[in-house]
N, CA and C of each residue as an Amber inpcrd file, in Angstrom:
protein
   657
 -62.3100000  -4.6220000  72.1600000 -61.1240000  -3.9960000  71.9260000
 -60.4250000  -4.1560000  70.8210000 -60.1000000  -3.1030000  69.8380000
 -59.6200000  -3.4550000  68.7350000 -57.9820000  -4.0070000  68.7450000
 -57.8850000  -4.6910000  67.7160000 -56.2930000  -5.1190000  67.6710000
 -55.4730000  -4.1500000  66.8720000 -54.4410000  -3.9730000  67.5250000
 -53.3640000  -3.0570000  67.1950000 -52.3800000  -3.7930000  66.1590000
 -52.3560000  -3.6650000  64.7600000 -51.5290000  -4.5980000  63.9380000
 -50.2750000  -3.9410000  63.6830000 -49.4320000  -4.7110000  64.4020000
 -48.0610000  -4.3870000  64.2390000 -47.3210000  -4.9060000  62.9440000
 -46.4940000  -3.8080000  62.1580000 -45.9620000  -4.2620000  61.0850000
 -44.6300000  -4.8110000  61.4930000 -44.3580000  -6.0980000  60.8150000
 -43.2050000  -6.6580000  61.0490000 -42.4550000  -7.0550000  59.7150000
 -41.4350000  -6.4180000  59.5510000 -40.6670000  -6.5160000  58.4720000
 -39.8010000  -7.8690000  58.3720000 -40.6630000  -8.6770000  57.5910000
 -40.0240000 -10.1570000  57.8880000 -38.9900000 -10.4780000  56.7600000
 -38.7280000  -9.7970000  55.8400000 -37.5200000  -9.8580000  54.7710000
 -37.6520000  -9.0200000  53.7360000 -36.7190000  -8.8390000  52.8640000
 -36.6030000  -8.1910000  51.5630000 -36.1980000  -9.1280000  50.5280000
 -37.0550000  -9.2700000  49.4280000 -36.8380000  -9.9910000  48.4140000
 -36.4800000  -9.1410000  47.0440000 -35.4300000  -9.3830000  46.6330000
 -34.7290000  -8.6280000  45.5080000 -35.4160000  -9.1130000  44.3940000
 -36.2000000  -8.5340000  43.4180000 -36.5160000  -8.8990000  42.0850000
 -36.1510000  -8.3250000  41.1880000 -36.7490000  -8.4840000  39.8230000
 -35.9810000  -7.7410000  38.6250000 -36.9630000  -6.1480000  38.7410000
 -36.1410000  -5.2580000  39.0770000 -36.9390000  -3.8980000  38.8710000
 -37.4930000  -3.3740000  40.1410000 -37.6090000  -4.2480000  41.2550000
 -38.2820000  -3.6630000  42.3790000 -37.8060000  -4.6130000  43.4310000
 -38.1900000  -4.0120000  44.9710000 -37.8670000  -4.5910000  46.0800000
 -39.0980000  -4.8390000  46.5120000 -39.3380000  -6.3190000  47.2350000
 -40.5280000  -6.7350000  47.7500000 -40.4770000  -6.7620000  49.3010000
 -41.4160000  -5.9550000  50.0070000 -41.4760000  -5.5620000  51.4290000
 -42.5130000  -6.6040000  51.7310000 -42.0740000  -7.6560000  52.7340000
 -43.1540000  -8.7020000  53.3300000 -43.6560000  -7.9060000  54.7150000
 -45.0220000  -7.9740000  54.8200000 -45.4340000  -7.3720000  56.1630000
 -46.6040000  -8.4370000  56.7040000 -46.9400000  -8.4360000  57.9640000
 -47.7830000  -9.2780000  58.4900000 -48.4490000  -8.7470000  59.6820000
 -49.5590000  -8.9690000  59.8070000 -50.3260000  -8.4210000  61.2300000
 -50.1460000  -9.6620000  62.3790000 -51.1820000  -9.6900000  63.0230000
 -50.8090000 -10.6010000  64.1530000 -50.8750000 -12.0310000  63.9230000
 -50.7430000 -12.9170000  64.8700000 -50.7710000 -14.2600000  64.4910000
 -51.6820000 -14.7070000  63.5960000 -51.0430000 -15.6850000  62.8370000
 -52.0500000 -16.2550000  61.7160000 -52.3720000 -15.5730000  60.4890000
 -52.0960000 -14.2740000  60.5380000 -52.3100000 -13.5330000  59.2430000
 -51.1880000 -13.8310000  58.1450000 -51.6730000 -13.8800000  56.9650000
 -50.5790000 -14.1580000  55.9160000 -49.9720000 -13.0080000  55.3540000
 -48.6220000 -12.9650000  55.3290000 -47.9370000 -11.9060000  54.9740000
 -48.4170000 -11.3890000  53.4210000 -48.3090000  -9.9900000  53.2870000
 -48.6830000  -9.4770000  51.9560000 -47.3550000  -8.8860000  51.4860000
 -47.3260000  -8.8700000  50.1050000 -46.0230000  -8.3090000  49.2260000
 -46.3140000  -6.9530000  48.8840000 -45.6060000  -5.9210000  49.3290000
 -45.8450000  -4.5960000  48.7820000 -44.7640000  -4.2470000  47.8100000
 -45.1340000  -4.0310000  46.4750000 -43.8420000  -3.7820000  45.4390000
 -43.2090000  -2.3260000  45.7320000 -42.0560000  -2.2640000  45.9790000
 -41.2870000  -1.0120000  46.0880000 -40.3910000  -0.6050000  44.9260000
 -40.7880000   0.4090000  44.2130000 -39.7660000   0.4820000  42.8430000
 -38.2750000   0.8780000  43.4050000 -37.5250000   0.2190000  42.5460000
 -36.2730000   0.2660000  42.8460000 -35.4230000   1.3670000  41.5630000
 -34.1610000   2.0200000  41.7320000 -33.6110000   2.7640000  40.7620000
 -33.0840000   1.9590000  39.4950000 -33.2130000   2.1350000  38.3630000
 -32.7080000   1.5160000  37.3000000 -31.7960000   2.2020000  36.2430000
 -30.9060000   1.8280000  35.8160000 -29.6490000   2.3670000  35.0010000
 -30.4650000   3.1500000  33.9280000 -30.3300000   4.5500000  33.7190000
 -30.7710000   5.3440000  32.6050000 -30.3780000   4.4390000  31.1770000
 -31.5370000   4.5600000  30.3080000 -31.2720000   4.0750000  29.0890000
 -30.4920000   5.2400000  28.2270000 -29.7380000   4.5160000  27.3150000
 -28.9290000   5.7960000  26.3280000 -30.1810000   6.5500000  25.7340000
 -29.7170000   7.9770000  25.6050000 -30.7760000   8.8150000  25.0480000
 -30.9320000   8.2540000  23.4910000 -32.1650000   8.5630000  23.0180000
 -32.6460000   8.4460000  21.7970000 -33.5230000   9.4830000  21.1640000
 -33.4310000   9.6720000  19.8870000 -33.9830000  10.7070000  19.3830000
 -35.4230000  10.3840000  18.7060000 -36.3920000  11.1130000  19.2500000
 -37.9380000  10.4530000  18.6730000 -38.3770000  11.5570000  17.9000000
 -38.8130000  11.2060000  16.7500000 -39.2070000  11.9680000  15.6760000
 -40.6640000  11.6500000  15.4260000 -41.4910000  12.6390000  15.0280000
 -42.8000000  12.1410000  14.5450000 -43.0310000  12.4640000  12.8390000
 -43.3470000  11.4660000  12.2800000 -43.3750000  11.6700000  10.6400000
 -44.8300000  11.1610000  10.5230000 -45.1300000  11.3470000   8.8780000
 -46.4020000  11.1540000   8.4450000 -46.6490000   9.7690000   8.6770000
 -45.8350000   8.8380000   8.7660000 -46.2830000   7.4200000   8.8320000
 -46.3490000   6.9610000  10.2860000 -46.0000000   7.8440000  11.3730000
 -46.0840000   7.6700000  12.7630000 -44.7140000   8.3500000  13.3990000
 -44.5910000   7.5420000  14.5350000 -43.1840000   8.1810000  15.2690000
 -42.1050000   7.0240000  15.1490000 -40.9390000   7.5740000  14.7270000
 -39.8330000   6.9140000  14.2900000 -38.8330000   7.4110000  15.7230000
 -38.0260000   6.1900000  16.0280000 -37.1340000   6.5010000  17.0090000
 -35.6560000   6.3400000  16.3780000 -34.7520000   7.3240000  16.3660000
 -33.5810000   7.3720000  15.7220000 -32.3950000   6.8990000  16.9100000
 -31.6710000   5.8750000  16.8190000 -30.8930000   5.4890000  17.6760000
 -29.6210000   6.3440000  17.4960000 -28.7500000   6.6580000  18.7540000
 -27.8920000   7.3890000  19.0070000 -26.7600000   6.8830000  17.9380000
 -25.8590000   7.8770000  17.4480000 -24.7570000   7.2080000  16.3380000
 -23.3510000   8.0510000  17.1780000 -22.1690000   7.4420000  16.6710000
 -20.9190000   7.6880000  17.1540000 -20.5520000   9.0740000  16.3250000
 -19.7070000  10.0400000  17.3950000 -19.3840000  11.0950000  16.7510000
 -18.1350000  11.0040000  15.8340000 -18.3290000  11.5130000  14.6100000
 -16.9720000  11.2890000  13.5570000 -15.9660000  12.2660000  14.3020000
 -14.9330000  11.7070000  13.9480000 -13.6740000  12.2030000  14.1780000
 -12.9490000  12.7150000  13.0190000 -12.2950000  14.0060000  13.2400000
 -11.5260000  14.6560000  12.2770000 -10.3990000  13.6960000  11.7700000
 -10.0120000  13.7790000  10.6180000  -8.7820000  13.1110000  10.1230000
  -7.9090000  14.1840000   9.4120000  -6.3940000  13.8150000   9.5190000
  -5.3980000  14.6330000   9.1940000  -4.9630000  14.3590000   7.9300000
  -4.5660000  15.4420000   7.3870000  -4.1760000  15.3760000   5.7070000
  -2.6670000  15.0390000   5.7640000  -2.2390000  13.9210000   5.1220000
  -0.6190000  13.7140000   5.2730000   0.1590000  14.9340000   4.7460000
   1.1440000  15.3540000   5.4590000   2.1530000  16.1380000   5.0030000
   3.3470000  15.8230000   4.3880000   3.7740000  16.6830000   3.3010000
   4.8880000  16.2240000   2.5260000   6.2620000  16.0770000   3.4460000
   6.9290000  14.9680000   3.1350000   8.2120000  14.8370000   3.8450000
   9.3180000  16.0180000   3.3430000  10.2840000  15.9190000   4.1420000
  11.3260000  17.0820000   3.9480000  12.2310000  16.4110000   2.8370000
  12.9080000  17.2800000   2.1700000  13.9070000  16.9240000   1.0770000
  14.9390000  16.0600000   1.5900000  15.3180000  16.3110000   2.8540000
  16.3950000  15.3510000   3.4790000  15.9810000  14.0590000   3.5830000
  14.7940000  13.9120000   4.2140000  14.1590000  12.4750000   4.5740000
  13.8740000  11.9800000   3.2340000  13.4410000  12.6230000   2.1010000
  13.2950000  11.8970000   0.8920000  14.6160000  11.3310000   0.2650000
  15.5400000  12.1060000   0.4590000  16.9990000  12.0030000  -0.1530000
  17.4720000  10.9160000   0.5230000  17.3360000  10.5810000   1.9050000
  17.8750000   9.5530000   2.6830000  17.1160000   8.1280000   2.1710000
  15.8350000   8.3130000   2.0530000  15.0600000   7.2540000   1.6620000
  15.6960000   6.4940000   0.2060000  15.8930000   7.6390000  -0.6150000
  16.1430000   7.3120000  -1.9620000  17.5150000   6.4790000  -1.5610000
  18.5830000   7.1650000  -1.0020000  19.7340000   6.6270000  -0.7580000
  19.8260000   5.0700000  -0.1230000  18.9730000   4.8460000   0.5210000
  18.8310000   3.5970000   1.2320000  18.0260000   2.4830000   0.1090000
  17.2720000   3.0380000  -0.6690000  16.5230000   2.1970000  -1.5630000
  17.8240000   1.6420000  -2.8170000  18.4210000   2.5810000  -3.0030000
  19.6610000   2.3380000  -4.0660000  20.6500000   1.1690000  -3.4700000
  20.7240000   1.4200000  -2.0110000  21.8280000   0.6070000  -1.4420000
  21.0350000  -0.8950000  -1.3140000  19.5840000  -1.1160000  -1.2360000
  19.1260000  -2.1740000  -1.2570000  19.0760000  -2.9180000  -2.7040000
  18.9060000  -2.2470000  -3.6150000  19.1260000  -2.8820000  -5.1890000
  20.5540000  -3.1920000  -5.0990000  21.6180000  -2.4760000  -4.6080000
  22.8370000  -3.0450000  -4.9750000  23.2290000  -4.2410000  -4.1410000
  22.7210000  -4.2990000  -2.9360000  22.9960000  -5.4520000  -2.1510000
  22.3560000  -6.5810000  -2.7890000  21.1140000  -6.5930000  -3.3850000
  20.4310000  -7.4110000  -4.2530000  21.0060000  -8.0800000  -5.5880000
  22.1000000  -6.8490000  -6.2030000  22.9740000  -7.2870000  -7.0530000
  24.4650000  -7.8200000  -6.6920000  24.5940000  -7.8100000  -5.5290000
  25.7420000  -8.2280000  -5.0100000  26.9050000  -7.3970000  -5.0300000
  26.7860000  -6.2060000  -4.9890000  27.7400000  -5.3040000  -5.1430000
  27.6950000  -4.1580000  -3.9550000  28.9470000  -3.6220000  -3.6600000
  28.9520000  -2.8210000  -2.3850000  28.0980000  -1.4980000  -2.3440000
  27.6120000  -1.1060000  -1.0990000  26.8950000  -0.0640000  -0.7790000
  27.9880000   1.0770000  -1.1930000  27.3950000   2.3350000  -1.7800000
  28.2970000   3.5830000  -1.9530000  28.2670000   4.5930000  -0.9710000
  29.1690000   5.1890000  -0.7290000  29.6290000   6.0200000   0.1460000
  28.9510000   7.5040000  -0.0830000  28.1550000   7.8900000   0.2710000
  27.2470000   9.0850000   0.3590000  28.3570000  10.3290000   0.5650000
  28.5660000  11.1250000  -0.1630000  29.5000000  12.4780000  -0.0470000
  28.8880000  13.5220000  -0.1450000  29.3190000  14.6820000   0.9300000
  28.8930000  15.9140000   0.7920000  29.0370000  16.6230000  -0.6400000
  30.3780000  16.2700000  -1.1040000  30.6030000  17.1400000  -2.6340000
  29.6660000  16.5440000  -3.6530000  29.4540000  15.3610000  -3.6450000
  28.2770000  14.8560000  -4.8650000  27.0190000  15.3150000  -4.5010000
  26.4720000  15.3050000  -3.1340000  25.4200000  16.0150000  -2.7230000
  25.2510000  17.3000000  -3.5340000  26.1570000  18.1380000  -3.3480000
  26.3520000  19.4630000  -3.9110000  26.0590000  19.3250000  -5.3450000
  26.5990000  18.4560000  -6.1300000  26.6280000  18.4420000  -7.4710000
  24.9510000  18.0350000  -7.9210000  24.4760000  16.8120000  -7.2170000
  23.1020000  16.6090000  -7.4520000  22.2920000  17.4330000  -7.2290000
  22.2250000  18.3760000  -5.7970000  21.3810000  19.4970000  -5.6150000
  21.5300000  20.4780000  -6.3440000  22.7460000  20.9230000  -7.2180000
  22.9250000  21.7950000  -8.2120000  21.8980000  21.6610000  -9.2190000
  21.8130000  20.1550000  -9.8660000  20.7950000  19.9740000 -11.1470000
  19.3490000  19.9360000 -10.7060000  19.1450000  19.3890000  -9.3470000
  17.7510000  19.5560000  -9.0500000  17.0980000  20.7610000  -8.8350000
  17.8550000  21.5690000  -8.2740000  17.6030000  23.0350000  -8.3040000
  17.3310000  23.6110000  -9.5970000  18.2410000  23.3110000 -10.4930000
  18.0700000  24.0940000 -11.9280000  16.7070000  23.3970000 -12.5330000
  16.3510000  22.0160000 -12.2780000  15.2250000  21.9340000 -13.0130000
  14.1150000  22.1150000 -12.3020000  13.9880000  22.3900000 -10.9390000
  12.9880000  22.9750000 -10.0660000  12.6210000  24.1830000 -10.3840000
  13.8490000  24.9310000 -10.6500000  13.8160000  26.6360000 -10.7160000
  13.2600000  26.9450000 -12.2020000  13.4820000  26.1510000 -13.4340000
  13.4220000  26.4950000 -14.5970000  12.3470000  25.7140000 -15.2970000
  11.9430000  24.5500000 -14.4680000  10.8450000  23.9040000 -14.9490000
  11.0410000  22.8850000 -15.8820000  12.1540000  22.2800000 -16.3120000
  12.5850000  21.0650000 -17.2110000  12.9140000  19.9600000 -16.4410000
  13.1310000  19.0140000 -17.2100000  13.2770000  17.5770000 -16.8600000
  14.2110000  16.8940000 -17.8100000  15.4250000  17.0680000 -17.4090000
  16.4320000  16.3460000 -18.6530000  17.8770000  16.4440000 -17.8570000
  18.8010000  15.4340000 -18.3930000  20.0980000  15.0890000 -17.8700000
  20.8350000  16.5160000 -18.1600000  20.6150000  17.3460000 -19.1250000
  21.4340000  18.2790000 -19.6920000  20.3060000  19.5920000 -19.5420000
  20.7250000  20.6880000 -19.2090000  20.0660000  21.7720000 -18.8260000
  19.8720000  22.4310000 -20.2170000  18.6000000  23.0020000 -20.5170000
  18.3120000  23.8880000 -21.8380000  19.6960000  24.7630000 -22.4640000
  20.2940000  25.3690000 -21.5430000  21.6880000  26.0250000 -21.9900000
  22.8380000  25.3660000 -21.8070000  22.6920000  23.9720000 -21.7520000
  23.8520000  23.1420000 -22.3960000  24.6980000  22.7140000 -21.0110000
  24.3600000  22.9560000 -19.7840000  24.8990000  22.6330000 -18.3910000
  24.8900000  21.1370000 -18.3530000  25.9290000  20.3990000 -18.3570000
  26.1890000  18.9440000 -18.2760000  26.8240000  18.5200000 -16.7970000
  26.6910000  17.1260000 -16.4500000  27.0140000  16.6910000 -15.2210000
  28.5370000  16.9870000 -15.2340000  29.3570000  16.9140000 -16.1390000
  30.7420000  17.3950000 -16.1920000  31.0160000  18.7210000 -15.7950000
  30.1000000  19.6650000 -16.3580000  30.3040000  20.9000000 -16.0010000
  29.8710000  21.3860000 -14.4210000  28.8470000  20.5150000 -13.9650000
  28.3940000  20.8020000 -12.5150000  29.5560000  20.2670000 -11.6860000
  30.3460000  19.0610000 -12.1610000  31.1950000  18.6410000 -11.1090000
  32.3390000  19.4270000 -11.1620000  32.8620000  20.2080000 -12.3150000
  33.7730000  21.3970000 -12.3010000  33.4150000  22.5880000 -11.4020000
  31.9740000  23.1810000 -11.7530000  31.6460000  24.0730000 -10.8660000
  31.4930000  24.0290000  -9.4650000  31.2180000  22.6720000  -8.9290000
  31.3680000  22.4360000  -7.4970000  32.4330000  21.9350000  -6.9570000
  33.5220000  21.6830000  -7.8170000  34.9450000  21.5930000  -7.3450000
  35.0070000  20.1330000  -6.7320000  34.4050000  19.2140000  -7.6080000
  34.2150000  17.8530000  -7.0950000  35.0900000  17.0530000  -8.1750000
  36.2440000  16.2190000  -7.7420000  36.9910000  15.3330000  -8.4730000
  36.3220000  13.9760000  -8.7240000  36.2000000  13.5610000 -10.0670000
  35.3240000  12.1290000  -9.9600000  35.9720000  11.5890000 -11.4190000
  36.6680000  10.5900000 -11.0980000  37.3800000   9.9730000 -12.3120000
  36.2040000   8.7230000 -12.9070000  36.6860000   8.4980000 -14.3020000
  35.8840000   7.3490000 -14.7160000  36.2130000   6.0190000 -14.0480000
  35.4660000   5.2480000 -13.9550000  35.3550000   3.8050000 -13.3940000
  35.4870000   2.7400000 -14.4520000  36.1290000   1.6150000 -14.1340000
  36.2680000   0.5320000 -15.2800000  35.1520000  -0.4570000 -14.9180000
  34.4190000  -0.7450000 -16.0720000  33.2610000  -1.7630000 -15.8650000
  33.8130000  -3.1310000 -16.4050000  34.1350000  -4.0470000 -15.3420000
  34.6030000  -5.1430000 -15.8680000  33.8300000  -5.9700000 -16.5690000
  32.5170000  -6.0900000 -16.6570000  31.4870000  -7.0790000 -17.1310000
  31.5640000  -6.4380000 -18.7620000  31.7260000  -5.0840000 -18.9830000
  31.5250000  -4.6740000 -20.3370000  33.2410000  -4.6480000 -20.7960000
  34.0940000  -4.5990000 -20.0230000  35.5500000  -4.3210000 -20.2560000
  35.6090000  -3.1990000 -20.8690000  35.2200000  -1.9330000 -20.1290000
  35.3550000  -0.5130000 -20.5990000  35.1170000   0.6410000 -19.5520000
  36.0730000   1.7920000 -19.9390000  35.7030000   2.7850000 -18.8110000
  34.2110000   3.3540000 -18.9090000  33.7360000   3.9480000 -17.8850000
  32.5270000   4.6450000 -17.6870000  32.6500000   6.0700000 -16.8400000
  32.3940000   7.0080000 -17.7910000  32.3650000   8.3740000 -17.1580000
  31.3310000   8.5060000 -15.8730000  31.4130000   9.3860000 -15.0930000
  30.5960000   9.5690000 -14.0590000  29.1130000   9.6690000 -14.3680000
  28.0000000   9.2300000 -13.7820000  26.6420000   9.1040000 -14.4870000
  25.8510000   9.5760000 -13.3960000  24.5870000   9.8890000 -13.9230000
  23.3550000  10.5770000 -12.8400000  21.9770000   9.9590000 -13.3700000
  21.1520000   9.9080000 -12.6150000  19.8300000   9.5210000 -12.6500000
  19.0640000  10.6210000 -12.0200000  17.8650000  10.9040000 -12.7450000
  16.8340000  11.8510000 -12.3410000  15.4800000  11.3010000 -12.2670000
  14.7880000  11.6430000 -11.4910000  13.3200000  11.3690000 -11.1010000
  12.3330000  12.5450000 -10.8090000  11.3820000  12.6430000 -11.0660000
  10.3050000  13.6650000 -10.7990000   8.9070000  12.9960000 -10.2500000
   8.4960000  13.6160000  -9.0050000   7.1450000  12.9750000  -8.7880000
   6.3610000  14.1820000  -7.9160000   5.3080000  14.1710000  -8.1120000
   4.3100000  14.8430000  -7.0650000   3.6880000  14.0020000  -5.7870000
   4.1670000  12.8740000  -5.4960000   3.9800000  12.1060000  -4.5010000
   4.8460000  12.1520000  -3.2970000   4.7400000  13.1610000  -2.6250000
   5.7820000  13.4130000  -1.5250000   5.6190000  13.1830000  -0.1320000
   4.4460000  12.3860000   0.2200000   3.9100000  12.4300000   1.5120000
   4.4800000  10.7860000   2.0260000   5.1150000  10.0850000   1.3020000
   5.6640000   8.6900000   1.5330000   6.9680000   8.4740000   1.0600000
   8.0650000   8.9480000   1.7980000   9.3230000   8.8100000   1.1570000
   9.6040000   7.3920000   0.7390000   9.3280000   6.5170000   1.5080000
   9.9480000   5.1770000   1.0390000   9.1070000   4.7990000  -0.2380000
   7.6820000   4.9850000  -0.4600000   7.0030000   4.6620000  -1.5690000
   7.7580000   5.5880000  -2.9650000   7.9990000   6.8730000  -2.4980000
   8.7980000   7.5540000  -3.5970000   9.9950000   6.8010000  -4.0740000
  10.9550000   6.5380000  -3.0050000  11.9790000   5.9840000  -3.3480000
  12.0560000   4.4610000  -4.0580000  11.1400000   3.7590000  -3.6150000
  10.7710000   2.5750000  -4.3900000  10.4070000   2.5840000  -5.7590000
   9.4820000   3.6220000  -6.0810000   9.0160000   3.8200000  -7.3370000
  10.0350000   4.4130000  -8.2390000  11.0390000   5.2100000  -7.7600000
  12.1630000   6.0030000  -8.4170000  13.0240000   4.6750000  -8.8320000
  13.4300000   3.7110000  -8.0480000  14.3140000   2.7080000  -8.2520000
  13.6870000   1.7830000  -9.2950000  12.4530000   1.4770000  -9.0380000
  11.6890000   0.6930000 -10.1600000  11.8870000   1.2440000 -11.5090000
  11.4150000   2.7640000 -11.6710000  11.4600000   3.2950000 -12.8960000
  12.8940000   3.2470000 -13.4720000  14.0740000   3.5390000 -12.8430000
  15.4050000   3.4070000 -13.2230000  15.5160000   2.1230000 -13.7150000
  15.2390000   0.9730000 -12.7890000  15.4160000  -0.5860000 -13.2950000
  14.8320000  -0.7600000 -14.8300000  13.8260000  -0.1650000 -14.8050000
  13.1240000  -0.7280000 -16.1360000  14.0220000   0.0330000 -17.4040000
  14.7750000   0.7770000 -17.0320000  15.8400000   1.5580000 -18.3380000
  17.2020000   0.6540000 -18.2850000  17.6690000   0.1020000 -19.3390000
  18.8450000  -0.3380000 -19.2890000  19.8880000   0.3310000 -19.0670000
  20.3200000   1.4960000 -19.5350000  21.0040000   2.5210000 -19.2620000
  21.0930000   2.9770000 -17.6120000  20.0010000   3.1620000 -17.1490000
  20.1220000   3.6400000 -15.7020000  20.1640000   2.3530000 -15.0310000
  19.6960000   1.1520000 -15.1740000  19.9980000  -0.1490000 -14.3520000
  21.4540000  -0.3380000 -14.0900000  22.1720000  -0.0240000 -15.4940000
  23.6910000  -0.0090000 -15.1500000  24.1470000   1.0470000 -14.2260000
  23.7690000   2.1840000 -14.2220000  24.2490000   3.0310000 -13.2600000
  23.8220000   2.6050000 -11.8690000  22.7860000   1.8160000 -11.5550000
  22.4280000   1.6960000 -10.1160000  23.3710000   0.4310000  -9.7670000
  23.7050000  -0.6340000 -10.5850000  24.3950000  -1.7780000 -10.1850000
  25.7590000  -1.9550000 -10.5150000  26.3500000  -0.8780000 -11.1650000
  27.9780000  -0.8730000 -11.7030000  28.6600000  -1.0630000 -10.3740000
  29.5280000  -2.1930000 -10.2770000  30.4490000  -2.3880000  -9.2870000
  31.5960000  -1.4600000  -8.9580000  32.0150000  -0.6690000  -9.9990000
  33.0620000   0.1650000  -9.9530000  32.9160000   1.5590000  -9.1730000
  31.5230000   1.8550000  -8.9730000  31.4960000   2.9810000  -8.1370000
  31.8920000   2.9970000  -7.0460000  32.1400000   4.2240000  -6.1000000
  32.6460000   4.0810000  -4.7910000  31.8620000   5.2040000  -4.0010000
  31.1840000   6.0500000  -4.8480000  30.5840000   7.4100000  -4.1670000
  29.1980000   7.4140000  -4.7690000  28.2750000   8.0630000  -4.0670000
  27.2490000   8.6260000  -4.3840000  26.6710000  10.1090000  -3.8530000
  25.9930000  10.7530000  -4.7150000  25.3450000  12.1890000  -4.0860000
  23.8970000  12.0700000  -4.5190000  22.9920000  12.5600000  -3.7710000
  21.5630000  12.6550000  -4.0740000  21.0430000  14.0980000  -3.6650000
  20.3400000  14.5950000  -4.5870000  19.6070000  16.0850000  -4.4270000
  18.3570000  15.9230000  -4.4870000  17.3550000  16.6160000  -3.6530000
  16.0930000  16.7330000  -3.9130000  15.8390000  18.2250000  -3.8290000
  14.8740000  18.8200000  -4.7130000  14.5870000  20.1700000  -4.7620000
  12.8440000  20.0550000  -5.2740000  12.1490000  21.1360000  -4.3910000
  10.9790000  21.2730000  -4.7350000  10.6660000  22.3950000  -5.7020000
   9.6660000  22.1610000  -6.7330000   9.4300000  23.2540000  -7.5870000
   7.8060000  23.4420000  -7.8980000   7.5280000  24.3710000  -8.8100000
   6.1950000  24.5360000  -9.2020000   6.0150000  24.4210000 -10.7310000
   5.3240000  23.4410000 -11.2360000   4.8010000  23.2640000 -12.4900000
   3.5020000  23.3280000 -12.6290000   2.6810000  24.0140000 -11.9920000
   1.2450000  23.9670000 -12.1510000   0.7380000  23.2900000 -10.9580000
   2.0170000  22.3860000 -10.0650000   1.2910000  21.6940000  -8.9550000
   2.8080000  21.6080000  -8.4910000   2.8560000  21.2310000  -7.1390000
   4.1330000  21.0510000  -6.3380000   4.6090000  19.5890000  -6.8280000
   5.8770000  19.7910000  -7.0560000   6.7510000  18.6410000  -7.7930000
   8.0960000  18.4280000  -6.9040000   8.4860000  17.1440000  -6.5540000
   9.9590000  17.0530000  -6.3070000  10.7480000  16.5740000  -7.5750000
  11.9740000  17.1520000  -7.6170000  12.8290000  16.7540000  -8.6890000
  13.9960000  16.1550000  -7.9330000  14.3190000  15.0570000  -8.4080000
  15.5660000  13.9000000  -7.7150000  16.6540000  14.1810000  -8.6420000
  17.9180000  14.1240000  -8.0710000  19.1750000  13.9300000  -8.9320000
  20.0750000  13.0180000  -8.3610000  20.3870000  11.7030000  -8.6090000
  21.5410000  10.8540000  -7.9770000  22.8050000  10.7790000  -9.0270000
  23.7240000  11.3630000  -8.4270000  25.1570000  11.0290000  -8.9970000
  26.1160000   9.9010000  -8.6360000  26.4770000   9.2430000  -9.5660000
  27.5180000   8.1950000  -9.2530000  28.8110000   8.5500000  -9.6580000
  29.7900000   8.0240000  -8.8440000  31.3120000   8.4520000  -9.1220000
  32.3630000   7.3870000  -8.4460000
């Protein structure tokens, strides 16, 4: 009479990449191991290409992301940055911060618009328009102040600056102040203790490329 072999699952052994199922027959039989494939994580996709020298495997690369082009800041933001840079310089010189007024802003805007529209860069317009003219035209009263260091009276003053770098307001303001500090006349306007008011005007124009014209008026 033949012996019927009963399969007994004696245990499951988990190995690397497979499961081992142990089986046995009757008494005295030695268990045998039957490899059972197990699922594995899929490997990253690769690009395999055939060349003259053989087959080359190209590893996957990250997808490049688009970068945004910096946008020009508004005239108002640039004007405020310049106002703050001047205040910082005056604080370093141990003189008071100036009060920015709407009237002096109009005077400063007037000259920045003249320069932007007509493409010149100077304190006086080609047709003779001066700061004193603009103060009268904008109906702004601005008296002389006394410079104690030099013991003399000083008429209202203005500073001008022109730039085509308008995507970083703080950087433009710092560059403008650094340019003014390098000139003895302009440095005096920045740090004169007698001033009480300031106006800042910024206007865009086109001289072959976009430019920003800045005017600062001290009173």
